N, C-alpha and C positions, 0 to 999 in steps of 0.2 A: 388575205383578200387583197387583190390589186385595187389601189385607190385611183388609178388613172382611167380616164374615159377610154373605153375600148373602141369606140367608133371614131372614124376620121373627122366627122363633122358634128352637127347638132345631135345630141342623144335624145330621142323622143320620149324616153322614160323620165327625163327631167321635167317634162310638161306636167307630170302627175304631182310634182312637188313645186308648182310654179310660184306660190307666194314667197317661199324661202329663196328660190332661185332668182326671182325677180328682184328681191331686195339686195341679194349679193351682187347680181349683175350690175345694178345701178351704181353701187359703191365701187366696184372694180372698174367700171367705165370711167368714173370720176378720177380714180387713182391713175389709170393709164393716161388719161388726157392731161392731167396736171404734170406729168413727167415731160410732156412735149409741147405744151402751149407756149406761145410767144409771150414776152413780157407784157404785163398789163391785163392779162386774161387769166381766169381760173375757173375750174369746174366745181359746181356745187350740186349736191343731191337735194332735191326738193320732195316734199310729200303732199299728196292729195288723198282725201278720203273718198272712196267710191261707195255711196250709200244705195242699197238696192231695196226698193219697195214696190211690190207687185210688178216685178220685171222692169221697173224704171230705175235708171242709174244716174245719180247726180254727183258731180265732183265738187268737193270743197277744199280750199286751202286751210289747213287747221291753224287756228290761232287760239282764241279762248271761246269756248262754246258754253252757253248757259241755256238749259232746256227747262221749260215750264209746261205742265200739263194741267187740265182741269182737275180740281179736287173733287173727291167723292165724299159726300156727306150723308148723314141721316138726320131726320127731324125728330127732336125729343118731344115729350108731352106738352111742353110750353111753346112749341113751334120754333124753337131755336135750332140752328143747324150746327152740329158738332162735326168738324172735319176729321176724317181719319188721317193718320200719318201716311204719307205717300212716298214711294221710292220710284224713280224713273231709271230704268236700266237699259242701256244701249248695248246690243249684242255684237261686239267685236266687228265694227265696220272694216271693210277691206282697205288697207293702205296701199296706194299705188305711188311708186317713186319714179321720178324722172330726173334727168340731169340737165342743168342749165350752165352754159358758159357765159360768164359775166365779166364785165370790166371792173377795174378797181373801184369805180364809183357805183357799182351795183347794177349797171344797165345790162340787160340780157341781150346777148348777141346771137346765140344758138340754143334751141331747145331740143333735147334728145328724148324722145318718147319710146319706152319699151312696152310694146303692146301686151295686154293681158286678155284673157277670155272676156272680161267685162266690156272691153272695147269692141269685141267682135261678135258677141252673142246677143240676140234680142234687138228689136228695132230701137228701143230707147237708148240702150247702151251704145249701139253703133252711132246713133244720131248725136248723142252727147259728145262722143269723142270727135266726130267729124266737125261739130261746131267749134270745139276747142282748137282743133288743128287749123281751121280756117282763121280763127281769131289770132292765133300765133303768127301766121304768115302776114295777115293784114296789119299786124302791129309792127311790121318791119323786122321780124325775127326769123332767122333761118330755122328750118324744121328738118330734123333727122328722125326717121321712124325705123325701129328695129322690131320685126315681127318674127318671133321664134315659136309661135303657137299655131298648131294646125287646126284647132277648134274654130268654129265660126266662119264668117265670111271675110274675104279680103276687105280691109278698111283703112288703107293708107290714104294719104292726101291725094295721090294720083289715082285715076280710075283704073280698075282692073282691066277694062276693055282695051286700054292702051298697050297692054303687054301681049305680044304675039303668043299664040297658043303653045307653040313649041318651046318657048322660053319660060313658061310658067313653072313654079317650084313650090314646095310646101312652106318655104320660109323666104322672107324678103328683107332687104334694106331699102329705104327710099329717102332721097335727099332733095329738098326743095329750098332753093335760095330765095330769100325774101325779095330781092331785086329782080328776080326772074321767076316769078311765081307760076308762070304757065309752063315752065320747063321742069321736068322731074327726072332725076337720076335714079333709076330703079336697078337694084342688084338682086337678081334671083339667087337663092341659096339652096341648092339641091341637098337632099338627105345624105347621099352617099359621098359627097365631096367635102373637103375642108372648107369651113366658112371663110370666105375671103374678107380682107380688110375693106372698109368703106371710108371714103374721104369725108372728114367732118369740116364743113365750111365755117369760116370765122368772119372777121371783118373784111371788107372789100380789098383792103391793102395787104391781107395775109394770105399765104398759101394754105390750102386745106391740110389738116392733120390726119394721118391714117389711124383708124381704130381697128385693131386686130380682134375681130369677133371670136375667132377660134380660141385664141389665148384666153379670152375672158370666160368663155363657156367651159373650157377645161379647168380654169381656176375655180369656177363655181362647183364643178363636179368633184374636184379633189378636196377643196376645203369644206365642202358640205358633207363629205364622207358618204356620198351616194353609192360608191362601189360596194359598200358593206351591206346595203339594204335593197338595191334594185334586183328584182327577179325578172329576167329577160324572157321568161315563159308567161308572164302575166299579160293579159290582154290590155290593149290601149284603147282610149276613146279620144278621137276616132281611131279605128284599127288601121294597122299597116296593111298594105297590099300583100298578097301571098308572096310575090317576088321579093319585096322589101323584107318581109318576115324571114324568108329563107336566107337572105343576105346577112341579116343581123345574126341569125343562128350560126352561120358559117364563121362569123368573127368571134362570137361569144361562147361557142361550143354548147349552146342550149338547144 
């Protein structure tokens, strides 16, 4: 079985394995940046927990969490309450990783967000991410958003309405410098083309560092061994158009 990504750009079947791909992508982004960052800067992978309750999504930076719930008791013949033993189990909250470029003193210069369906599906999930993105830029931190998920609605810091109809694509990169927060560099990423590199802004005195998205997504595909399990006849959600499906079939022979 060929372990290489057969498609020239993003492989939409990777979206079906997004939790693993997302984690790998964040680590490989950090590795790639650390090879090219100027002195005094380094990339670090950070974790947030996305907790979903009744379609509302809240993000927490994990540290130490202690949970306490009301005890359930029963009254004995003398009116005393004997409490039953209680176990509180939290069912595997989604961990979302982002990448931060920080100075040697730990000050954040640039935040790189890799969007997940949690950030694009449902009103509360979209709102929570939008609030976080605005807070990042308002804090004087550059914001880079990488959206390689077709599910849900466009939810980068820039408004979708700013993108000309003929330039829209299933995937995007978006770069917003904190000192020019009204300007957004948007990079449409078509399905059938190689994912282009996007410039990662650093300190105002630094030149941007290119991030090769295609090299990273290929690395995810190869090291995740997805070539051994992806079935290119399996339907996707959302489905590909008939033309795109035929294009994939012509490449994969399915």
